[in-house]
N, C-alpha and C positions, 0 to 999 in steps of 0.2 A: 651322171646320176644313175643311169641304168646299170653301169658296172657296179657301182656301190650297192645298189639294191640287190643285184644278183649275189654279190659277196655276202651281204647280210642274210639273204635267204639261205645260202649254202651253210652259213654258220649256224643258223637256227635248225636246219635239217640235221647237221652233224651232232648238235647238242641234243636234239630230240632222239637221235639214234643212241646216244650215250645214255639218256634217261631210260630208254626202252631196254637196253642191255642190263642196266643196274637194277631194274625192277624184278628181275628173276633171281631166286635164291640159289645161285650157282656161282662157282668160281669163274671169273672172266678176266681177260686182259684189262678191260675198262675198269673193273672194280679194283684191281691191283694197282693200276696207274693212279686212280683217284686216291686210293689209300696212301700211296707213296707221296702224292702231292700234299695230302693232309698231314702226313707225318713230317714232311719237310717243313711246312709252315709251323707246325707245333714245336718242332725242334728249335727253330729260330726264336720263337717266343720264349721258350724255356732258357735258351742260351742268353737272351737279353735279360731275363730275370736273374740268372746266376751271375752274370757279369755285373749287374747293378748291385747285387748283394755283396759280391766280392770286393767291389770298389768301396762300399761303405765300411766293410770290415778293415780293409787296408788303411783307409783314411782315418777312421776313428779309433781303431784298436791296434794299429801297427801290425796287423796279421790276422789270418782267419782264426776266429774264436779266441783271440788273445785278450780275454777279459781281465786277466791279472795285470795288464798294463795300465788299467784305469785305477784311480784312487778309490778308496772305500766309499766315499760319498758319491762319486760318479757312478759306481756300480749300483748303489742304492737308487739313484735317480734315473738311471737309464731306462728301466722298464716303464716308469711313469711317463717319461717323455714319449716313448713308443706308443703307449696306450692312448695318450692325448692325440697323437697324430692319427692313430687308427680310428678313433672316434670322430676326428675331423673329416676323414675320408668318408666314413659311414654316414655322417650328417649330410655331406654334399650329395651323395648318391641316394640317400634315403635309407633309414634304419630297417625298413621292411625288406631291403635287398641284402641284408647281412646274413646270407645263407652261404656257407662256405664248406670246403673240404670234400673228402672222398664220399661220405654218406650222402651228401647233397647231390653229388655227381651220379652216384648209383641210382638215386631216385629219379633224376632227370633222364638218364639213359633208359630206365625201365618204363617210365610213364610218358615221356615226351620225346622219345627217339633221340635223346642226347642233346636237345636244345638247352644251352646254358645262357641265361640272360646277361646282357652286357654289363649292367650295373653291378651284379654280383661278381663279375670277373674283375672289374675295376677295384672293388673292395678287396678281392683276393690278391691281386697283384701288389698293390701298395701296402695293404695290411700285412701280407705275408713277408714282404721285405722288411717292414718295421719290426715285426715280431722276431724274425730270424736274425736281425742285426742287433738286437737289444738283450739277448741272453735268455729268452724264454726257451724252455726245453720242449721244442717242437721240431718236426722235420720239414724239409723242403718239399717232400713229395705231395703234401696236401695242396699247396698252391700249384705245384707242377701238374697234378692230375686235372685240377679245375681249369687252369689256363690252357693246357693242351687240348682238353675236350672242347673248349670254346673255339680255339683257333682252327682245329680241323673241321669242326661242324660248320663253322662260318663259310668255309669253302663250298660245302654242299648246299648251304642255304643260298649263297650267292648264285650258284649255278641252277638252283631250283631242282635239285635231284630228288628222286623218290625217298620217302621217309625211311623205308627199310634200309637203304644204303647210308642214310645219315646216321643211323644208329651204329653201323659198322665203322663209319668215318670217325665218330666220337671215340670208339674203341681204338682205332688206329692212332688217333692223336694221343690218347692216354698212354699207349704202349711206347710211342716215340718219346713222350715226355718223361716217363720213368727211365727209359733207356738213356735219355739225355741227362737225367739227374744223377743216376748211379752208374752209368756205363755198364749195365747188365741187361742186354737185349733179350736173352732167353727168359730170364726171370720176369721181365716186363710183360712178355707175351703170356706167360702162365698166369701172372697176376690179373691181367685183364680178363682172361677167360674164366678164371676161378672165382674172382672176387667181384668184378664189375659186371660183366655180362652174365656170368654164372651159367654158361652153356658152352658146349664144344661142337662146333660145326666147321667142316673143312672150308666152306666158302667164306667163313668169317676168319678162320685161323690164318689163311694164306696172306691176305692183305695186312692183317695185324702184324704178322711176322715180318713182312717187308718194311712196314712203318717203324717197327722197333729197330731193325737193322739200320734204317736211314737215320733215326735219332742217334744211335750209337756212333755212326760214322761221322756225322756232323759234330758231335761232341768231341770226338777224338781229334778232329781237325782244329778245333778251337782250344780245347783244354789239354790236349796231349793224350797219349795212348794209355796212361796210367790211371787206374781207378782210385778213388779216395779210400777204398777198402783193400788196396793191394797189400797192406801190411798184414792181412790175415793169412799168413802162410800156413799151409796145412802139413803137419808131420804125421806119419802113419801112427795109428793108435794100436798098441800091442793087444793081441787077443785077450790077454788076461784082464784088460781094463774094460772090455765090452760089457760084462755084467754090471759094472759100476755106471755105465752110461744109461742103463735102464733106470737106476735109482736117481741119477741126475735128471733124466727126463721127467720122472714123477715129481721131483721137487720143482722143476721149471713149470710144469703144468699147474701145480698148486699156487705158485707165485703169480702166474699169468691170470688165473681165475680171481685171485685177490686184487690184482691190478684192475681188471675189468669191473669187478664189483664196486670197488672204492671209487672208480671214475664215475660210474653211474650214480652212486650215492651222492657224490658232490654235485652232480648235475641236478638231482632231485632236491637237495637241501637248498640250493641257491636259486631255484626256479622263481620264488617270489621277488627276488631282487632284479632290477632292470639290467640291461646289458652294460650300461656305463659303470654301474656299481660292481658288477661281476669282473669286468676287465681291470678295474683299479684294485680289487682284492687280489687278483692274480699278480698284478704288478707289485703290490706290497709284499706278498709272500716271496716272489722271485727276487726282488731287491734285497729283502732281509737275508735270504740264503746267500746271495752274491756278496753281500757286505762282509760276512764272516768266512765265506768259503768260495772264492772266485771260480774254482774248478767245477762247482756245481752248476754253473750257468751254461746254457746252450746245449745243442746236440750235435756239435761238429765232430766228425770222425777223427780229425787230426789230433784233437785233444786226447782221445782214447789211445791213439797210436803213441803219442808222447808218454802217456801214463804207463802203458804196458812195457815200453822200452826201459823204464826205470826200475822194473821189478818191485812194485809197491808191496808193502806189508798188508796183512789181512785187515788191520784196523782201517787203513786208508781206503781199501777197496770197499769195505762194508759201509763206511761213512759216505763215500761218493755214490755207491749204489742206492742207499737210502735217500740221499738228497735228490738224485735224478728221478727216482721212483715217485717221490712226493711232488716235485716240481712239474713233471710230465702230467701227472693226474690233474693237478691244479690248473695248468695252462689249457689243457685240452677240454676239461670239463667246464671251465668258465668261459670258453668261447674265444680264446686267443687264435687268430687266423694262421694256423700252421697245421702240419700233418702229424699223424701219430706214428707212422712207420719208422721214421728216422729216430724218434725217441725210443721206440720199442727196440730197435736194433742196438742202440747204445746201452740200454738197460740190460738187454739180453747178453751182450758181450761181457759186461761187468758181472752179471750173475754167473755166466759160464766160468769166468776166472775165479770167482768166489767159491764155486762148487768144486773147482779143481784142487783147492788147497788141502782137503783131507788126504788126498793120495799123491800130492806133489812130490813127496820124498821117494815114492816108488817109481817115478817116471825116469826113462832113460836119458832124457834131455829136456830142453826148454819146450814145453807144450802149451805155453800161455796163449799164443794166437790160435792154436788148434781148438782149445776149449772155449775161447772167445767166439770163434766161428760156430761151434756146435751150440753154445748157449744162445747166440743170436738166432740161429735157425729154429731151435726149439721154442723160444719165446715168441717169435713171429708166428709160428704155426698155431700155438695155443691161444694167443691174443686175437689174431685175425681169423682163426679157423681156416687157414689157407696152407695145408701141409704140402701141396704140390709146389706152390710158389716158394715156400720156405726151402724145400729140398732143391729146387732149381737154382735158387740164389746161392745156397751153400756149395753146390757143385760148380757153379760158374765162378764163384770167388776163389774156391780152392784150386780150380784148374787141375784136379787130380781125381782119377777114378777111385782112389783109395778112400776118398771122403764120403762116398756114397753110403756104405754100410753103417759107419758110425753116425752119420747124419740121419739116416732112416731110423736107427734105434732111438735116438734122442727125440726126433720129431714125433714118431708114433707114440712113444711113452708120454710125452708132454701133451700131445693132442688128445689122446684117449683119457688121460687123467683129468684134464681140464673139462672135457665134454661130459664124460660119464660120471666120474667120481665127484666133480665139483659143479655139475649142471651148468657149465659155462657156455655161452653163445658168443658168436663173433661180436667184437666190439662195434663194428659198423652196423650190424643188424640191431643191436641193442640201442644204439643212438637213433637209428631210423624209427624204431618202435616208440622210443621216448618222444621224439619230435613229431610223431604221427605223420611221417612221410611214407606213402605207399611205395613198395618196391617189388611186389609180386604181381603176377598175372595169371589168368586161367590158362590151362593147357591149350585151349582152342585159340585164345588171343595170342598166345606165345607163338603158335605155329603160323597163324595168319599174318602176324606182323612181319614175317620174313619175306613176304611176296607183295610187290607193288601192284596197284590196279592196272598199270600199263601192260603187265605180263599176262593178264587174263581177260581184259575187257574186249567186248565185241565191237568192232569198228564199223561194220556195214550197217548203217542206220538210214532210215527214211523218216524225214520230218514233215509233218503236215500241220497246218494251222487252220482252226475254225472250219472244219469240214463236217459233213453229216456222217452219221453212223453207217449209212449205206455205202458211202464212198470208202470209208475205212474197211468195211466188210468186203467189198469187191476187190480192194487192193490186196488184202490178206489172202483171199481165195486164189488169186493169180500169182502171188509171191509169198507163199507160206514160210519160206526160209528167211525172210527179211525181218528185222526188228523195226517196228513202227512206233514212232513217238508222235503223239498228238498234243498240240498246244491249244487249249481252250481257256480264254480269259487269263492268259499268262500262266496257267497251271499246266505242267507237263505230265502226261500219263503214258505208260507203256500199254499198247493195245495188242491183245492176243485173241485168237479164235477160241471160243468156248467149246471144249471137246467133250463136255458132258452129254449124256444121252437123253436128258430131260428136254422134251420139246418146248416146254414153257419158259426155259431159261433164255436170257439175253444171248444172242449169238456172239457178242463181243465181251471180253473181259478187260476192265480198265484198272491198271495198277498205279498207285501213287509213286512218285519218284523223289529222290533226294539228290542234291547237287554236291559233288566232291571234286577236288582238283586231282590232276594227274600225279601229284606227289603222295597221295594217301596210299594206305595199304589195304589188303583185304580185311584186316582186323577192323578198320574204320567202316568198311562196307557192312560187315557182320553186325557191328554195334548199331549202325543206323537202321538195319532191317530186322533185327532179331525179335523185336517186340511183336510185329505183325507177321513175321515169317512169310512175307510175300512182297511183291513190288520190286523196285529196281533203283539203282543209283546211276545217275548220269555223270559222266566224267568230263570235267571242263579242262580245256587246254591251259597250260601255264603261260603260254605265249599270247593268247587272245581269249576272247570270251566264248568261242565256239565250243560245241559239244563234240568231243573226239571219240567217245565210246560209251558203252553201257555195260553194267554188270547186274544181273538179276539175282534174286535170292536163290533160285534153283542152281545157278552157276556156282555160287559159294557153297551151297550144300553138297553138290556133287564133288567139288574140290576137296571138301573135308572127308567125304567117304573115300575118295581116291587116295588121300594121304594116309588114311588108316590102314589101307591094304598095302 
């Protein structure tokens, strides 16, 4: 029993050392290893999701995205069956937990250190599978981001790590999840930094980079080394076509702004309708399109690969582009549990090939996949307002340095056109504003959230209970460097000597205290004390109920002044 107790004590001490290291806003081996572990778990969750989805496609459709194998009636009925199952899962978990997708994850990362509720995750796992297996034009990255953030964050919660590290862990999981979904680790890192966390810090960048690499490696071990987007081969663009890429980017920016505007309009128009009604409307529209046009269903990349391999005529391209455009807007706006990025990538590819047609006769060879790649990059940048993520995705998929300049021209033209000429904002930001989900923080809170209380708290404490003021005064006179906590009637106060020169003042100063756990950050301390701008926060150990440290208002104030310099 004594040996077991010693081992348990050693484990607690090592875990406490880990928490102490992670509370600092700096790159550390511990943070990298925890990020790697979170990425590994997130990758396995996403692989389970992808394998389940693949099995459903193979079993019911005889292949990935093979909706044409179904009869007309089955294609019409399939979205209704999926919506019924989605509603059934939502009813079991509670309709109030039907909060899904990347906008919700951004909100949770910014406001709750990345904590994702379990019930919403259950909704996203099963709802995402049903939606993606039934022909809705949504992407798998929505469920991927949600599930990955939950999985990696769960590791940190289980270990009771500081909240500042839990936010990084959520980012690690998201990067690993996107890398596992698309096999594009570099683009996954940039996406997390640019879209989800919306900040660039080295101590955040390194563990996220490791997690993305981990997700990509695990994916390649399970699904092979070939990306779903490997068909987007890049051929060098002749210098004479570069001016046309500017015009192409302007057109893409206008279409992207139209896409975002119409999506938000649909959301506003159907707000009075309840969730069940909205989902069945989406099912009816998707089923009707699928009945007459099987290729309009789904957002699987393999269907785009097969289409581009047949050298389709302009009429077919325009019809399919319009169908995907409408069905993506309807599904996402009406709350189908899927992502927007996959749909945007498919629409961008089709748009790029459509815009290639006016100069196709001037091309030296087959440039279809090149323009599909450029269209995808430009549309991603303009819809999501993520030009760096779009550029990194294009570079990674093209695997050629010659893609950088053409991609930059299209992305910049599309992004500036959508933002300045069309007054367009990121679709995620518009969705967050519409749903009234806060996603911004003050500069002070943003900075203080990066540091855990364990990194700054004063540990040398003296605790006294129900003693007289004379005893407290005598102790502080002989130990002025100590922090004294006095409990009177179960109320804790920080006791300090009054350094004022007024002889009539009480020689002791009593400051009220607030109790927080070791997991909190300096932002929580600042929020607890900012109204009075005095007092202190007592830090309670996560392993027991003892007080392990204290942080005063002056300590936080001095920290802020130090950071400014």
